[in-house]
C-alpha positions as CSV (number, residue, x, y, z in Angstrom):
1,X,2.2,37.1,40.4
2,X,5.4,35.9,38.7
3,X,6.2,37.2,35.2
4,X,6.6,34.7,32.3
5,X,9.5,36.7,30.8
6,X,12.3,35.3,33.1
7,X,11.1,31.8,32.4
8,X,11.2,32.3,28.7
9,X,14.8,33.7,29.0
10,X,15.9,30.5,30.8
11,X,14.4,28.2,28.2
12,X,16.8,29.4,25.5
13,X,20.0,28.7,27.5
14,X,21.2,25.1,27.2
15,X,24.4,24.2,29.1
16,X,26.7,21.2,29.2
17,X,24.6,19.5,31.8
18,X,21.5,19.6,29.7
19,X,23.3,18.4,26.6
20,X,24.8,15.4,28.6
21,X,21.3,14.6,29.9
22,X,19.8,14.7,26.4
23,X,22.6,12.5,25.0
24,X,22.0,10.0,27.9
25,X,18.3,9.9,27.2
26,X,19.0,9.5,23.5
27,X,21.3,6.5,24.1
28,X,18.7,4.9,26.5
29,X,15.9,5.3,24.0
30,X,17.7,4.2,20.8
31,X,20.7,2.2,22.0
32,X,24.3,2.8,21.2
33,X,24.3,0.6,18.1
34,X,21.4,2.4,16.4
35,X,22.7,6.0,16.9
36,X,25.3,6.0,14.1
37,X,22.6,4.7,11.7
38,X,20.2,7.4,12.7
39,X,22.9,10.2,12.4
40,X,23.8,8.9,8.9
41,X,20.2,9.2,7.9
42,X,20.0,12.7,9.3
43,X,23.2,13.6,7.4
44,X,21.8,12.3,4.2
45,X,18.6,14.2,4.7
46,X,20.4,17.4,5.3
47,X,22.7,16.8,2.3
48,X,19.7,16.2,0.0
49,X,17.9,19.3,1.3
50,X,21.0,21.4,0.6
51,X,21.4,20.0,-2.8
52,X,17.7,20.7,-3.6
53,X,18.0,24.3,-2.3
54,X,21.2,24.9,-4.3
55,X,20.1,23.3,-7.6
56,X,20.5,25.4,-10.6
57,X,17.2,24.9,-12.4
58,X,18.0,27.2,-15.3
59,X,20.7,24.7,-16.5
60,X,18.2,21.8,-16.3
61,X,15.6,23.8,-18.1
62,X,18.1,24.6,-20.8
63,X,19.0,21.0,-21.3
64,X,15.3,20.0,-21.6
65,X,14.7,22.8,-24.1
66,X,17.6,21.5,-26.3
67,X,16.2,18.0,-26.5
68,X,14.0,17.2,-29.5
69,X,10.5,16.3,-28.6
70,X,9.8,12.6,-28.9
71,X,6.3,11.4,-29.9
């Protein structure tokens, strides 16, 4: 019986041929005109995520504490 370990080792290795194949499938599915728009959206999402992770909440809390309460 064949061990699963060698198969798992091969799954993690992606070469140039696999990348070219993935890009070709991506172009076929979404079309060449839609890809820049999709990548722009992904870039914006990554940027927003990084901004949310790196936000200094202590500065925002300090600003809110300095504001007089409005009723």
